[in-house]
MARDO-143726 format. One record per atom (N, C-alpha, C, CB): residue number from 1; residue in three letters; chain; x, y, z. Coordinates in nm, 2 decimals, always signed. Atoms other than C-alpha are relative to their C-alpha. Glycine has a CB too. Layout:
N
<pt nr="NUM" rest="ALA" kette="A" u="X" v="Y" w="Z"/>
...
This chain:
69
<pt nr="1" rest="UNK" kette="A" u="+0.13" v="+0.05" w="+0.05"/>
<pt nr="1" rest="UNK" kette="A" u="-0.30" v="-5.91" w="-4.61"/>
<pt nr="1" rest="UNK" kette="A" u="-0.09" v="+0.12" w="-0.04"/>
<pt nr="1" rest="UNK" kette="A" u="-0.07" v="-0.09" w="+0.11"/>
<pt nr="2" rest="UNK" kette="A" u="+0.09" v="-0.10" w="+0.06"/>
<pt nr="2" rest="UNK" kette="A" u="-0.55" v="-5.72" w="-4.81"/>
<pt nr="2" rest="UNK" kette="A" u="-0.15" v="-0.05" w="+0.01"/>
<pt nr="2" rest="UNK" kette="A" u="+0.04" v="+0.05" w="-0.14"/>
<pt nr="3" rest="UNK" kette="A" u="+0.14" v="+0.04" w="-0.01"/>
<pt nr="3" rest="UNK" kette="A" u="-0.93" v="-5.74" w="-4.75"/>
<pt nr="3" rest="UNK" kette="A" u="-0.08" v="+0.08" w="-0.10"/>
<pt nr="3" rest="UNK" kette="A" u="-0.06" v="+0.01" w="+0.14"/>
<pt nr="4" rest="UNK" kette="A" u="+0.09" v="-0.07" w="+0.10"/>
<pt nr="4" rest="UNK" kette="A" u="-1.19" v="-5.65" w="-5.02"/>
<pt nr="4" rest="UNK" kette="A" u="-0.14" v="-0.06" w="+0.02"/>
<pt nr="4" rest="UNK" kette="A" u="+0.05" v="-0.02" w="-0.15"/>
<pt nr="5" rest="UNK" kette="A" u="+0.14" v="+0.04" w="-0.01"/>
<pt nr="5" rest="UNK" kette="A" u="-1.57" v="-5.66" w="-5.01"/>
<pt nr="5" rest="UNK" kette="A" u="-0.07" v="+0.03" w="-0.12"/>
<pt nr="5" rest="UNK" kette="A" u="-0.06" v="+0.06" w="+0.13"/>
<pt nr="6" rest="UNK" kette="A" u="+0.09" v="-0.02" w="+0.12"/>
<pt nr="6" rest="UNK" kette="A" u="-1.82" v="-5.70" w="-5.29"/>
<pt nr="6" rest="UNK" kette="A" u="-0.14" v="-0.03" w="+0.03"/>
<pt nr="6" rest="UNK" kette="A" u="+0.06" v="-0.09" w="-0.11"/>
<pt nr="7" rest="UNK" kette="A" u="+0.14" v="+0.03" w="-0.01"/>
<pt nr="7" rest="UNK" kette="A" u="-2.19" v="-5.70" w="-5.32"/>
<pt nr="7" rest="UNK" kette="A" u="-0.03" v="-0.10" w="-0.12"/>
<pt nr="7" rest="UNK" kette="A" u="-0.10" v="+0.13" w="-0.01"/>
<pt nr="8" rest="UNK" kette="A" u="+0.03" v="+0.10" w="+0.10"/>
<pt nr="8" rest="UNK" kette="A" u="-2.31" v="-6.01" w="-5.51"/>
<pt nr="8" rest="UNK" kette="A" u="-0.16" v="-0.02" w="-0.01"/>
<pt nr="8" rest="UNK" kette="A" u="+0.06" v="-0.14" w="+0.03"/>
<pt nr="9" rest="UNK" kette="A" u="+0.14" v="+0.02" w="+0.02"/>
<pt nr="9" rest="UNK" kette="A" u="-2.66" v="-6.04" w="-5.67"/>
<pt nr="9" rest="UNK" kette="A" u="-0.03" v="-0.13" w="-0.06"/>
<pt nr="9" rest="UNK" kette="A" u="-0.05" v="+0.12" w="-0.09"/>
<pt nr="10" rest="UNK" kette="A" u="+0.05" v="+0.12" w="+0.06"/>
<pt nr="10" rest="UNK" kette="A" u="-2.85" v="-6.35" w="-5.76"/>
<pt nr="10" rest="UNK" kette="A" u="+0.02" v="-0.12" w="+0.09"/>
<pt nr="10" rest="UNK" kette="A" u="+0.07" v="-0.02" w="-0.13"/>
<pt nr="11" rest="UNK" kette="A" u="-0.02" v="+0.12" w="-0.08"/>
<pt nr="11" rest="UNK" kette="A" u="-2.74" v="-6.58" w="-5.48"/>
<pt nr="11" rest="UNK" kette="A" u="-0.12" v="-0.02" w="+0.09"/>
<pt nr="11" rest="UNK" kette="A" u="+0.12" v="+0.02" w="+0.09"/>
<pt nr="12" rest="UNK" kette="A" u="+0.12" v="+0.03" w="-0.08"/>
<pt nr="12" rest="UNK" kette="A" u="-3.02" v="-6.76" w="-5.28"/>
<pt nr="12" rest="UNK" kette="A" u="+0.02" v="-0.11" w="+0.10"/>
<pt nr="12" rest="UNK" kette="A" u="-0.12" v="-0.02" w="-0.08"/>
<pt nr="13" rest="UNK" kette="A" u="-0.01" v="+0.12" w="-0.08"/>
<pt nr="13" rest="UNK" kette="A" u="-2.87" v="-7.06" w="-5.11"/>
<pt nr="13" rest="UNK" kette="A" u="+0.15" v="-0.04" w="+0.02"/>
<pt nr="13" rest="UNK" kette="A" u="-0.07" v="-0.12" w="-0.07"/>
<pt nr="14" rest="UNK" kette="A" u="-0.14" v="+0.05" w="-0.03"/>
<pt nr="14" rest="UNK" kette="A" u="-2.56" v="-7.25" w="-4.99"/>
<pt nr="14" rest="UNK" kette="A" u="+0.07" v="-0.05" w="-0.12"/>
<pt nr="14" rest="UNK" kette="A" u="-0.01" v="-0.11" w="+0.10"/>
<pt nr="15" rest="UNK" kette="A" u="-0.06" v="+0.04" w="+0.12"/>
<pt nr="15" rest="UNK" kette="A" u="-2.50" v="-7.39" w="-5.33"/>
<pt nr="15" rest="UNK" kette="A" u="+0.06" v="+0.12" w="-0.08"/>
<pt nr="15" rest="UNK" kette="A" u="-0.10" v="-0.08" w="-0.09"/>
<pt nr="16" rest="UNK" kette="A" u="-0.04" v="-0.12" w="+0.06"/>
<pt nr="16" rest="UNK" kette="A" u="-2.48" v="-7.04" w="-5.47"/>
<pt nr="16" rest="UNK" kette="A" u="+0.13" v="+0.05" w="+0.07"/>
<pt nr="16" rest="UNK" kette="A" u="-0.11" v="+0.11" w="+0.02"/>
<pt nr="17" rest="UNK" kette="A" u="-0.12" v="-0.04" w="-0.08"/>
<pt nr="17" rest="UNK" kette="A" u="-2.23" v="-6.95" w="-5.19"/>
<pt nr="17" rest="UNK" kette="A" u="+0.12" v="-0.09" w="-0.04"/>
<pt nr="17" rest="UNK" kette="A" u="-0.02" v="-0.01" w="+0.15"/>
<pt nr="18" rest="UNK" kette="A" u="-0.11" v="+0.09" w="+0.03"/>
<pt nr="18" rest="UNK" kette="A" u="-2.02" v="-7.26" w="-5.27"/>
<pt nr="18" rest="UNK" kette="A" u="+0.06" v="+0.03" w="-0.14"/>
<pt nr="18" rest="UNK" kette="A" u="-0.05" v="-0.14" w="+0.01"/>
<pt nr="19" rest="UNK" kette="A" u="-0.04" v="-0.02" w="+0.13"/>
<pt nr="19" rest="UNK" kette="A" u="-2.01" v="-7.18" w="-5.64"/>
<pt nr="19" rest="UNK" kette="A" u="+0.09" v="+0.13" w="-0.01"/>
<pt nr="19" rest="UNK" kette="A" u="-0.12" v="+0.02" w="-0.10"/>
<pt nr="20" rest="UNK" kette="A" u="-0.08" v="-0.13" w="+0.00"/>
<pt nr="20" rest="UNK" kette="A" u="-1.89" v="-6.82" w="-5.58"/>
<pt nr="20" rest="UNK" kette="A" u="+0.14" v="-0.03" w="+0.07"/>
<pt nr="20" rest="UNK" kette="A" u="-0.08" v="+0.11" w="+0.07"/>
<pt nr="21" rest="UNK" kette="A" u="-0.12" v="+0.03" w="-0.07"/>
<pt nr="21" rest="UNK" kette="A" u="-1.64" v="-6.94" w="-5.32"/>
<pt nr="21" rest="UNK" kette="A" u="+0.10" v="-0.08" w="-0.08"/>
<pt nr="21" rest="UNK" kette="A" u="-0.03" v="-0.08" w="+0.13"/>
<pt nr="22" rest="UNK" kette="A" u="-0.09" v="+0.09" w="+0.08"/>
<pt nr="22" rest="UNK" kette="A" u="-1.50" v="-7.21" w="-5.55"/>
<pt nr="22" rest="UNK" kette="A" u="+0.07" v="+0.08" w="-0.11"/>
<pt nr="22" rest="UNK" kette="A" u="-0.08" v="-0.11" w="-0.07"/>
<pt nr="23" rest="UNK" kette="A" u="-0.06" v="-0.07" w="+0.11"/>
<pt nr="23" rest="UNK" kette="A" u="-1.44" v="-6.97" w="-5.84"/>
<pt nr="23" rest="UNK" kette="A" u="+0.10" v="+0.11" w="+0.05"/>
<pt nr="23" rest="UNK" kette="A" u="-0.11" v="+0.07" w="-0.09"/>
<pt nr="24" rest="UNK" kette="A" u="-0.08" v="-0.11" w="-0.06"/>
<pt nr="24" rest="UNK" kette="A" u="-1.30" v="-6.68" w="-5.63"/>
<pt nr="24" rest="UNK" kette="A" u="+0.13" v="-0.06" w="+0.06"/>
<pt nr="24" rest="UNK" kette="A" u="-0.07" v="+0.08" w="+0.10"/>
<pt nr="25" rest="UNK" kette="A" u="-0.11" v="+0.06" w="-0.06"/>
<pt nr="25" rest="UNK" kette="A" u="-1.07" v="-6.92" w="-5.45"/>
<pt nr="25" rest="UNK" kette="A" u="+0.11" v="-0.04" w="-0.10"/>
<pt nr="25" rest="UNK" kette="A" u="-0.04" v="-0.13" w="+0.08"/>
<pt nr="26" rest="UNK" kette="A" u="-0.10" v="+0.03" w="+0.11"/>
<pt nr="26" rest="UNK" kette="A" u="-0.89" v="-7.00" w="-5.78"/>
<pt nr="26" rest="UNK" kette="A" u="+0.09" v="+0.11" w="-0.03"/>
<pt nr="26" rest="UNK" kette="A" u="-0.07" v="-0.05" w="-0.12"/>
<pt nr="27" rest="UNK" kette="A" u="-0.09" v="-0.11" w="+0.03"/>
<pt nr="27" rest="UNK" kette="A" u="-0.75" v="-6.65" w="-5.80"/>
<pt nr="27" rest="UNK" kette="A" u="+0.13" v="+0.00" w="+0.08"/>
<pt nr="27" rest="UNK" kette="A" u="-0.08" v="+0.13" w="+0.03"/>
<pt nr="28" rest="UNK" kette="A" u="-0.14" v="+0.00" w="-0.07"/>
<pt nr="28" rest="UNK" kette="A" u="-0.38" v="-6.61" w="-5.72"/>
<pt nr="28" rest="UNK" kette="A" u="+0.00" v="+0.09" w="+0.11"/>
<pt nr="28" rest="UNK" kette="A" u="+0.11" v="+0.03" w="-0.10"/>
<pt nr="29" rest="UNK" kette="A" u="-0.02" v="-0.08" w="-0.11"/>
<pt nr="29" rest="UNK" kette="A" u="-0.31" v="-6.48" w="-5.38"/>
<pt nr="29" rest="UNK" kette="A" u="-0.12" v="+0.00" w="+0.10"/>
<pt nr="29" rest="UNK" kette="A" u="+0.01" v="+0.14" w="-0.04"/>
<pt nr="30" rest="UNK" kette="A" u="+0.11" v="+0.00" w="-0.09"/>
<pt nr="30" rest="UNK" kette="A" u="-0.65" v="-6.55" w="-5.23"/>
<pt nr="30" rest="UNK" kette="A" u="+0.03" v="-0.10" w="+0.12"/>
<pt nr="30" rest="UNK" kette="A" u="-0.13" v="-0.05" w="-0.07"/>
<pt nr="31" rest="UNK" kette="A" u="-0.02" v="+0.08" w="-0.12"/>
<pt nr="31" rest="UNK" kette="A" u="-0.62" v="-6.67" w="-4.87"/>
<pt nr="31" rest="UNK" kette="A" u="-0.13" v="-0.05" w="+0.07"/>
<pt nr="31" rest="UNK" kette="A" u="+0.08" v="+0.08" w="+0.10"/>
<pt nr="32" rest="UNK" kette="A" u="+0.13" v="+0.03" w="-0.07"/>
<pt nr="32" rest="UNK" kette="A" u="-0.98" v="-6.67" w="-4.74"/>
<pt nr="32" rest="UNK" kette="A" u="-0.11" v="+0.06" w="-0.08"/>
<pt nr="32" rest="UNK" kette="A" u="+0.00" v="+0.04" w="+0.15"/>
<pt nr="33" rest="UNK" kette="A" u="+0.12" v="-0.05" w="+0.07"/>
<pt nr="33" rest="UNK" kette="A" u="-1.33" v="-6.63" w="-4.90"/>
<pt nr="33" rest="UNK" kette="A" u="-0.12" v="-0.02" w="+0.09"/>
<pt nr="33" rest="UNK" kette="A" u="-0.01" v="-0.06" w="-0.14"/>
<pt nr="34" rest="UNK" kette="A" u="+0.12" v="+0.01" w="-0.08"/>
<pt nr="34" rest="UNK" kette="A" u="-1.64" v="-6.56" w="-4.70"/>
<pt nr="34" rest="UNK" kette="A" u="-0.12" v="+0.05" w="-0.09"/>
<pt nr="34" rest="UNK" kette="A" u="+0.00" v="+0.08" w="+0.13"/>
<pt nr="35" rest="UNK" kette="A" u="+0.11" v="-0.03" w="+0.08"/>
<pt nr="35" rest="UNK" kette="A" u="-1.97" v="-6.56" w="-4.89"/>
<pt nr="35" rest="UNK" kette="A" u="-0.13" v="-0.02" w="+0.08"/>
<pt nr="35" rest="UNK" kette="A" u="-0.01" v="-0.09" w="-0.13"/>
<pt nr="36" rest="UNK" kette="A" u="+0.13" v="+0.01" w="-0.07"/>
<pt nr="36" rest="UNK" kette="A" u="-2.32" v="-6.49" w="-4.76"/>
<pt nr="36" rest="UNK" kette="A" u="-0.11" v="+0.03" w="-0.10"/>
<pt nr="36" rest="UNK" kette="A" u="-0.01" v="+0.10" w="+0.12"/>
<pt nr="37" rest="UNK" kette="A" u="+0.11" v="-0.02" w="+0.09"/>
<pt nr="37" rest="UNK" kette="A" u="-2.63" v="-6.54" w="-4.98"/>
<pt nr="37" rest="UNK" kette="A" u="-0.10" v="+0.09" w="+0.07"/>
<pt nr="37" rest="UNK" kette="A" u="-0.06" v="-0.14" w="-0.04"/>
<pt nr="38" rest="UNK" kette="A" u="+0.10" v="-0.07" w="-0.08"/>
<pt nr="38" rest="UNK" kette="A" u="-2.85" v="-6.39" w="-4.70"/>
<pt nr="38" rest="UNK" kette="A" u="+0.03" v="+0.15" w="-0.01"/>
<pt nr="38" rest="UNK" kette="A" u="+0.01" v="-0.04" w="+0.14"/>
<pt nr="39" rest="UNK" kette="A" u="-0.04" v="-0.15" w="+0.01"/>
<pt nr="39" rest="UNK" kette="A" u="-2.66" v="-6.05" w="-4.71"/>
<pt nr="39" rest="UNK" kette="A" u="+0.05" v="+0.04" w="-0.13"/>
<pt nr="39" rest="UNK" kette="A" u="+0.10" v="+0.03" w="+0.11"/>
<pt nr="40" rest="UNK" kette="A" u="-0.05" v="-0.03" w="+0.14"/>
<pt nr="40" rest="UNK" kette="A" u="-2.54" v="-6.08" w="-5.07"/>
<pt nr="40" rest="UNK" kette="A" u="+0.14" v="+0.06" w="+0.01"/>
<pt nr="40" rest="UNK" kette="A" u="-0.09" v="+0.10" w="-0.06"/>
<pt nr="41" rest="UNK" kette="A" u="-0.13" v="-0.05" w="-0.01"/>
<pt nr="41" rest="UNK" kette="A" u="-2.18" v="-6.02" w="-4.96"/>
<pt nr="41" rest="UNK" kette="A" u="+0.11" v="-0.10" w="-0.03"/>
<pt nr="41" rest="UNK" kette="A" u="+0.02" v="+0.06" w="+0.14"/>
<pt nr="42" rest="UNK" kette="A" u="-0.12" v="+0.08" w="+0.02"/>
<pt nr="42" rest="UNK" kette="A" u="-1.84" v="-6.15" w="-5.06"/>
<pt nr="42" rest="UNK" kette="A" u="+0.12" v="+0.07" w="+0.06"/>
<pt nr="42" rest="UNK" kette="A" u="+0.02" v="-0.03" w="-0.16"/>
<pt nr="43" rest="UNK" kette="A" u="-0.11" v="-0.06" w="-0.06"/>
<pt nr="43" rest="UNK" kette="A" u="-1.54" v="-6.08" w="-4.85"/>
<pt nr="43" rest="UNK" kette="A" u="+0.12" v="-0.09" w="-0.03"/>
<pt nr="43" rest="UNK" kette="A" u="-0.02" v="+0.01" w="+0.16"/>
<pt nr="44" rest="UNK" kette="A" u="-0.12" v="+0.07" w="+0.04"/>
<pt nr="44" rest="UNK" kette="A" u="-1.19" v="-6.18" w="-4.97"/>
<pt nr="44" rest="UNK" kette="A" u="+0.12" v="+0.05" w="+0.08"/>
<pt nr="44" rest="UNK" kette="A" u="+0.02" v="+0.01" w="-0.15"/>
<pt nr="45" rest="UNK" kette="A" u="-0.13" v="-0.03" w="-0.06"/>
<pt nr="45" rest="UNK" kette="A" u="-0.86" v="-6.19" w="-4.78"/>
<pt nr="45" rest="UNK" kette="A" u="+0.10" v="-0.05" w="-0.09"/>
<pt nr="45" rest="UNK" kette="A" u="+0.01" v="-0.05" w="+0.15"/>
<pt nr="46" rest="UNK" kette="A" u="-0.11" v="+0.04" w="+0.09"/>
<pt nr="46" rest="UNK" kette="A" u="-0.56" v="-6.20" w="-5.01"/>
<pt nr="46" rest="UNK" kette="A" u="+0.13" v="+0.05" w="+0.04"/>
<pt nr="46" rest="UNK" kette="A" u="-0.03" v="+0.05" w="-0.14"/>
<pt nr="47" rest="UNK" kette="A" u="-0.13" v="-0.04" w="-0.04"/>
<pt nr="47" rest="UNK" kette="A" u="-0.19" v="-6.18" w="-4.98"/>
<pt nr="47" rest="UNK" kette="A" u="+0.05" v="+0.12" w="-0.08"/>
<pt nr="47" rest="UNK" kette="A" u="+0.10" v="-0.12" w="-0.03"/>
<pt nr="48" rest="UNK" kette="A" u="-0.03" v="-0.12" w="+0.08"/>
<pt nr="48" rest="UNK" kette="A" u="-0.18" v="-5.91" w="-5.25"/>
<pt nr="48" rest="UNK" kette="A" u="-0.13" v="+0.06" w="-0.04"/>
<pt nr="48" rest="UNK" kette="A" u="+0.09" v="-0.03" w="-0.12"/>
<pt nr="49" rest="UNK" kette="A" u="+0.12" v="-0.06" w="+0.05"/>
<pt nr="49" rest="UNK" kette="A" u="-0.42" v="-5.66" w="-5.39"/>
<pt nr="49" rest="UNK" kette="A" u="-0.05" v="-0.07" w="-0.13"/>
<pt nr="49" rest="UNK" kette="A" u="+0.03" v="+0.15" w="-0.04"/>
<pt nr="50" rest="UNK" kette="A" u="+0.06" v="+0.07" w="+0.11"/>
<pt nr="50" rest="UNK" kette="A" u="-0.66" v="-5.83" w="-5.63"/>
<pt nr="50" rest="UNK" kette="A" u="-0.07" v="+0.11" w="-0.10"/>
<pt nr="50" rest="UNK" kette="A" u="-0.11" v="-0.10" w="+0.04"/>
<pt nr="51" rest="UNK" kette="A" u="+0.06" v="-0.09" w="+0.09"/>
<pt nr="51" rest="UNK" kette="A" u="-0.78" v="-5.66" w="-5.95"/>
<pt nr="51" rest="UNK" kette="A" u="-0.15" v="-0.03" w="+0.01"/>
<pt nr="51" rest="UNK" kette="A" u="+0.05" v="-0.03" w="-0.15"/>
<pt nr="52" rest="UNK" kette="A" u="+0.15" v="+0.01" w="-0.01"/>
<pt nr="52" rest="UNK" kette="A" u="-1.16" v="-5.59" w="-5.92"/>
<pt nr="52" rest="UNK" kette="A" u="-0.05" v="-0.08" w="-0.12"/>
<pt nr="52" rest="UNK" kette="A" u="-0.06" v="+0.14" w="+0.00"/>
<pt nr="53" rest="UNK" kette="A" u="+0.05" v="+0.07" w="+0.12"/>
<pt nr="53" rest="UNK" kette="A" u="-1.21" v="-5.71" w="-6.28"/>
<pt nr="53" rest="UNK" kette="A" u="+0.02" v="-0.15" w="+0.01"/>
<pt nr="53" rest="UNK" kette="A" u="+0.06" v="+0.06" w="-0.13"/>
<pt nr="54" rest="UNK" kette="A" u="-0.03" v="+0.14" w="-0.01"/>
<pt nr="54" rest="UNK" kette="A" u="-1.06" v="-6.05" w="-6.20"/>
<pt nr="54" rest="UNK" kette="A" u="-0.10" v="-0.06" w="+0.10"/>
<pt nr="54" rest="UNK" kette="A" u="+0.14" v="-0.02" w="+0.05"/>
<pt nr="55" rest="UNK" kette="A" u="+0.10" v="+0.05" w="-0.10"/>
<pt nr="55" rest="UNK" kette="A" u="-1.29" v="-6.09" w="-5.89"/>
<pt nr="55" rest="UNK" kette="A" u="-0.14" v="-0.01" w="-0.07"/>
<pt nr="55" rest="UNK" kette="A" u="+0.00" v="+0.08" w="+0.12"/>
<pt nr="56" rest="UNK" kette="A" u="+0.13" v="-0.01" w="+0.07"/>
<pt nr="56" rest="UNK" kette="A" u="-1.59" v="-5.98" w="-6.09"/>
<pt nr="56" rest="UNK" kette="A" u="-0.02" v="-0.11" w="-0.10"/>
<pt nr="56" rest="UNK" kette="A" u="-0.03" v="+0.14" w="-0.06"/>
<pt nr="57" rest="UNK" kette="A" u="+0.00" v="+0.11" w="+0.10"/>
<pt nr="57" rest="UNK" kette="A" u="-1.50" v="-6.22" w="-6.37"/>
<pt nr="57" rest="UNK" kette="A" u="-0.02" v="-0.14" w="+0.06"/>
<pt nr="57" rest="UNK" kette="A" u="+0.12" v="+0.00" w="-0.09"/>
<pt nr="58" rest="UNK" kette="A" u="+0.01" v="+0.13" w="-0.07"/>
<pt nr="58" rest="UNK" kette="A" u="-1.47" v="-6.51" w="-6.12"/>
<pt nr="58" rest="UNK" kette="A" u="-0.15" v="-0.02" w="+0.05"/>
<pt nr="58" rest="UNK" kette="A" u="+0.10" v="-0.01" w="+0.11"/>
<pt nr="59" rest="UNK" kette="A" u="+0.13" v="+0.01" w="-0.05"/>
<pt nr="59" rest="UNK" kette="A" u="-1.81" v="-6.43" w="-5.97"/>
<pt nr="59" rest="UNK" kette="A" u="-0.10" v="-0.02" w="-0.12"/>
<pt nr="59" rest="UNK" kette="A" u="-0.04" v="+0.13" w="+0.07"/>
<pt nr="60" rest="UNK" kette="A" u="+0.08" v="+0.01" w="+0.13"/>
<pt nr="60" rest="UNK" kette="A" u="-1.96" v="-6.40" w="-6.33"/>
<pt nr="60" rest="UNK" kette="A" u="+0.01" v="-0.15" w="-0.05"/>
<pt nr="60" rest="UNK" kette="A" u="+0.05" v="+0.09" w="-0.11"/>
<pt nr="61" rest="UNK" kette="A" u="-0.02" v="+0.14" w="+0.04"/>
<pt nr="61" rest="UNK" kette="A" u="-1.81" v="-6.75" w="-6.41"/>
<pt nr="61" rest="UNK" kette="A" u="-0.09" v="-0.09" w="+0.09"/>
<pt nr="61" rest="UNK" kette="A" u="+0.15" v="-0.04" w="+0.02"/>
<pt nr="62" rest="UNK" kette="A" u="+0.08" v="+0.08" w="-0.09"/>
<pt nr="62" rest="UNK" kette="A" u="-2.00" v="-6.88" w="-6.11"/>
<pt nr="62" rest="UNK" kette="A" u="-0.15" v="+0.02" w="-0.03"/>
<pt nr="62" rest="UNK" kette="A" u="+0.02" v="+0.03" w="+0.15"/>
<pt nr="63" rest="UNK" kette="A" u="+0.14" v="-0.03" w="+0.04"/>
<pt nr="63" rest="UNK" kette="A" u="-2.32" v="-6.73" w="-6.26"/>
<pt nr="63" rest="UNK" kette="A" u="-0.07" v="+0.11" w="+0.07"/>
<pt nr="63" rest="UNK" kette="A" u="-0.08" v="-0.13" w="+0.02"/>
<pt nr="64" rest="UNK" kette="A" u="+0.06" v="-0.11" w="-0.08"/>
<pt nr="64" rest="UNK" kette="A" u="-2.37" v="-6.42" w="-6.05"/>
<pt nr="64" rest="UNK" kette="A" u="+0.07" v="+0.13" w="-0.04"/>
<pt nr="64" rest="UNK" kette="A" u="+0.02" v="-0.02" w="+0.15"/>
<pt nr="65" rest="UNK" kette="A" u="-0.05" v="-0.13" w="+0.03"/>
<pt nr="65" rest="UNK" kette="A" u="-2.30" v="-6.05" w="-6.07"/>
<pt nr="65" rest="UNK" kette="A" u="+0.06" v="+0.06" w="+0.13"/>
<pt nr="65" rest="UNK" kette="A" u="-0.11" v="+0.10" w="-0.06"/>
<pt nr="66" rest="UNK" kette="A" u="-0.06" v="-0.06" w="-0.12"/>
<pt nr="66" rest="UNK" kette="A" u="-2.07" v="-5.85" w="-5.83"/>
<pt nr="66" rest="UNK" kette="A" u="+0.05" v="+0.14" w="-0.04"/>
<pt nr="66" rest="UNK" kette="A" u="+0.12" v="-0.09" w="+0.05"/>
<pt nr="67" rest="UNK" kette="A" u="-0.06" v="-0.14" w="+0.01"/>
<pt nr="67" rest="UNK" kette="A" u="-1.96" v="-5.49" w="-5.77"/>
<pt nr="67" rest="UNK" kette="A" u="+0.07" v="+0.02" w="+0.13"/>
<pt nr="67" rest="UNK" kette="A" u="-0.11" v="+0.11" w="-0.02"/>
<pt nr="68" rest="UNK" kette="A" u="-0.08" v="-0.03" w="-0.11"/>
<pt nr="68" rest="UNK" kette="A" u="-1.71" v="-5.36" w="-5.53"/>
<pt nr="68" rest="UNK" kette="A" u="-0.08" v="+0.08" w="+0.10"/>
<pt nr="68" rest="UNK" kette="A" u="+0.13" v="+0.08" w="-0.03"/>
<pt nr="69" rest="UNK" kette="A" u="+0.09" v="-0.07" w="-0.10"/>
<pt nr="69" rest="UNK" kette="A" u="-1.88" v="-5.26" w="-5.20"/>
<pt nr="69" rest="UNK" kette="A" u="+0.07" v="+0.12" w="+0.05"/>
<pt nr="69" rest="UNK" kette="A" u="-0.02" v="-0.10" w="+0.12"/>
């Protein structure tokens, strides 16, 4: 398992968290997604290394911005 953390900007509520979680969960290999609007963090556990650009694109699709922490 591989764990990656990202800082996400623009989230303010549970709906924001759910949107990010939903998009990131669609990525191949993702096993678990933890999102916190309060701390602005996204933690992903995956079976293989994920490309940062794929994760950032998924967060962007949800309407937010992310960078690798």
